[in-house]
C-alpha positions in Angstrom: 34.6 -89.3 -67.2 34.8 -92.4 -69.3 31.9 -92.8 -71.7 29.5 -95.5 -70.4 29.3 -98.7 -72.4 25.8 -100.2 -73.2 24.8 -102.7 -75.8 21.8 -100.5 -76.5 19.7 -101.4 -79.5 20.7 -104.4 -81.6 23.2 -103.6 -84.2 24.7 -105.6 -87.1 26.8 -108.3 -85.4 30.5 -107.6 -85.3 32.9 -110.5 -84.3 34.4 -110.3 -81.0 38.0 -111.2 -82.0 40.2 -109.8 -84.7 39.3 -111.1 -88.1 40.5 -114.3 -89.5 39.3 -116.1 -92.7 36.1 -117.4 -91.0 32.5 -116.5 -91.1 30.8 -115.3 -88.0 27.1 -115.8 -87.3 24.8 -112.9 -86.6 24.1 -112.5 -82.8 20.5 -112.7 -81.4 19.0 -109.4 -80.2 19.6 -108.7 -76.6 17.8 -106.6 -74.1 19.3 -103.4 -72.6 20.3 -103.7 -68.9 17.4 -102.1 -67.2 19.3 -100.5 -64.4 21.7 -98.7 -66.8 19.6 -96.3 -68.8 21.5 -95.2 -71.8 22.0 -91.6 -72.2 22.1 -90.2 -75.8 25.9 -89.3 -75.6 26.7 -93.1 -74.8 25.1 -94.6 -77.9 27.4 -96.7 -79.8 27.1 -96.2 -83.6 26.8 -99.3 -85.8 29.9 -100.8 -86.9 30.8 -100.3 -90.7 33.6 -100.4 -93.2 36.8 -98.4 -92.4 36.2 -94.8 -93.0 37.6 -91.6 -91.7 36.6 -90.8 -88.1 34.0 -88.0 -87.9 35.6 -85.8 -85.4 38.8 -83.7 -86.0 41.6 -85.1 -83.9 40.4 -88.8 -84.2 42.4 -91.1 -86.3 40.6 -93.4 -88.7 41.3 -97.1 -88.8 43.4 -96.7 -92.0 45.4 -94.0 -90.3 45.8 -96.0 -87.2 47.0 -99.0 -89.2 49.5 -97.0 -91.0 51.0 -95.8 -87.8 51.1 -99.2 -86.5 52.8 -100.5 -89.7 55.4 -97.7 -89.2 55.9 -98.9 -85.5 54.9 -95.4 -84.5 54.0 -96.3 -81.0 53.4 -92.7 -79.9 50.7 -92.0 -82.6 49.0 -95.4 -82.0 48.8 -94.7 -78.3 47.4 -91.2 -78.8 45.0 -92.4 -81.5 43.6 -95.2 -79.1 43.5 -92.9 -76.1 41.5 -90.3 -77.9 39.0 -92.9 -79.4 38.4 -94.5 -75.9 38.0 -91.0 -74.3 35.5 -89.7 -77.0 33.6 -93.1 -77.8 34.3 -95.8 -75.2 35.5 -99.3 -75.6 32.9 -100.9 -77.8 33.0 -98.2 -80.5 36.9 -98.2 -80.5 37.0 -102.1 -80.8 34.5 -102.3 -83.6 35.5 -99.3 -85.6 39.2 -99.2 -85.0 40.7 -102.3 -83.3 39.0 -104.9 -85.6 39.7 -103.1 -88.7 43.4 -102.5 -88.0 43.9 -106.2 -87.1 42.1 -107.1 -90.4 44.9 -105.0 -92.2 47.5 -106.6 -90.2 46.2 -110.0 -90.9 46.1 -109.4 -94.5 49.6 -108.1 -94.6 50.7 -111.2 -93.0 48.9 -113.4 -95.3 50.1 -111.5 -98.4 53.7 -110.9 -97.3 54.6 -113.3 -94.5 55.5 -110.2 -92.5 53.8 -108.1 -89.9 54.2 -110.0 -86.7 56.2 -107.0 -85.3 53.2 -104.8 -86.2 50.7 -107.0 -84.6 52.8 -107.1 -81.3 53.3 -103.3 -81.2 49.6 -102.7 -81.8 48.6 -105.2 -79.2 50.9 -103.8 -76.6 49.8 -100.2 -77.3 46.0 -101.3 -77.2 46.5 -103.2 -73.7 48.2 -100.1 -72.3 45.5 -97.8 -73.5 42.9 -100.1 -72.1 44.6 -100.1 -68.8 44.8 -96.2 -68.7 41.1 -96.1 -69.7 40.1 -98.6 -67.0 41.8 -96.6 -64.3 39.3 -93.8 -64.9 36.3 -96.1 -64.4 33.8 -95.2 -61.8 33.6 -97.0 -58.6 31.8 -100.5 -58.9 28.1 -100.5 -57.9 27.6 -104.3 -58.1 28.4 -106.2 -55.1 29.7 -109.3 -57.0 32.5 -109.1 -59.4 33.1 -110.9 -62.6 36.1 -113.2 -63.5 37.8 -113.0 -67.0 40.4 -115.5 -68.1 41.9 -117.1 -71.1 41.4 -120.8 -71.5 44.3 -123.0 -70.4 47.2 -122.6 -72.7 45.4 -119.8 -74.6 47.9 -117.1 -75.3 45.6 -114.3 -76.7 44.0 -112.1 -74.0 43.3 -108.8 -75.5 39.6 -109.4 -75.7 39.4 -110.1 -72.1 41.2 -106.9 -71.2 38.8 -105.0 -73.5 35.7 -106.6 -71.9 37.1 -105.7 -68.5 37.4 -102.1 -69.6 33.9 -102.0 -71.0 32.4 -103.6 -67.9 34.2 -101.1 -65.8 32.3 -98.1 -67.3 29.1 -100.0 -66.2 30.1 -100.2 -62.6 31.1 -103.8 -62.8 34.4 -104.9 -61.1 36.1 -107.3 -63.4 39.0 -109.5 -62.1 41.2 -110.4 -65.1 43.3 -113.7 -64.6 44.8 -113.1 -67.9 46.1 -115.6 -70.6 46.8 -119.2 -70.1 44.8 -119.6 -67.0 44.8 -123.3 -65.6 41.1 -124.4 -64.9 42.3 -125.5 -61.4 43.3 -121.8 -60.7 40.0 -120.5 -62.3 38.0 -122.8 -60.0 40.1 -121.6 -57.0 39.3 -118.0 -57.8 35.8 -118.8 -58.4 35.4 -120.4 -54.8 37.1 -117.4 -53.2 35.4 -114.6 -55.0 31.9 -115.9 -55.7 31.6 -114.1 -58.9 28.4 -113.3 -60.8 29.8 -114.5 -63.9 32.9 -116.0 -65.5 34.0 -115.3 -69.0 36.6 -117.6 -70.7 38.2 -116.9 -74.0 39.6 -119.4 -76.6 40.9 -118.1 -79.7 42.3 -121.3 -81.3 40.8 -124.8 -81.5 43.8 -126.4 -79.4 42.5 -124.5 -76.3 38.8 -124.8 -76.9 38.2 -128.3 -75.3 34.9 -127.7 -73.3 35.2 -130.7 -71.0 37.0 -128.6 -68.3 34.1 -126.2 -68.2 31.9 -128.9 -66.8 34.1 -129.4 -63.8 34.1 -125.7 -62.9 32.4 -125.3 -59.3 28.7 -124.7 -59.1 28.3 -121.7 -56.8 25.5 -120.3 -54.7 24.4 -117.8 -55.5 24.5 -119.0 -59.0 27.4 -118.0 -61.4 26.9 -117.7 -65.1 29.8 -119.3 -67.4 30.1 -117.3 -70.6 32.6 -118.4 -73.3 33.8 -116.3 -76.4 36.1 -117.0 -79.3 36.4 -119.2 -82.4 38.4 -121.9 -80.5 35.5 -123.4 -78.6 34.2 -126.8 -79.8 30.4 -127.3 -80.5 29.7 -129.6 -77.6 29.5 -127.1 -74.7 28.0 -128.0 -71.5 24.4 -127.0 -71.4 24.7 -124.5 -68.7 27.4 -122.6 -70.7 26.5 -119.5 -72.7 28.4 -119.0 -75.8 28.7 -115.4 -77.3 30.0 -114.2 -80.7 30.2 -110.4 -80.4 31.6 -107.9 -77.9 28.0 -106.5 -77.4 26.7 -109.9 -76.7 29.5 -110.6 -74.1 28.7 -107.5 -72.3 24.8 -108.2 -72.4 25.5 -111.7 -71.1 27.4 -110.6 -68.1 25.0 -107.6 -67.4 21.9 -109.8 -67.3 23.5 -111.8 -64.5 23.6 -108.6 -62.3 19.9 -107.6 -62.6 
């Protein structure tokens, strides 16, 4: 069975997206979802600097980065599958995915190369998340959540990771993917009546908040949550902005109580 994901107790804030040369604020403390008691084996350790994995058979972030740099797709896939099975999505995202992308970004900045490495790692990560999600338990919440990239936003890995994490908590997530037109998102909201909608914007060119104000107001209410560095500051007052993976999970789960 897949390890359940739970925000648990507050930990040092870790950025949701892969590192770029920006500072990220610390996230506020969040409550644990009351109807999802957290068993000891599901505890998510605090994120820290890259270091070898504790258990034999698990790759460290440095080892995974070397495999990605060598374009060793099989090793990358095996390492991600093992980490997801042992520790779940949040641990894998914070302890492996973000450090690997940080290493890839540094390589790109230092050498002007590495797009191939980023693409291979992204592809293997999305495939691993899909395999992990296929083992998720049946949904226990009657209303799904919608996850989408902002219009013209091409980056979608964070929403696939969020969908996988929510799946272990019995939440059905419908992923609309990258570059979702706001008209299409509005149509999906009216048809599904989701409990929450999460919209990702990674670059400023896709972070205009004005279309968020035009999204339909549903009954029962639907919480609008956004993540990513692309969003401008003047968000509509009813929109919740999150900065970390754990905050995104918590923001969605609080709508399902």
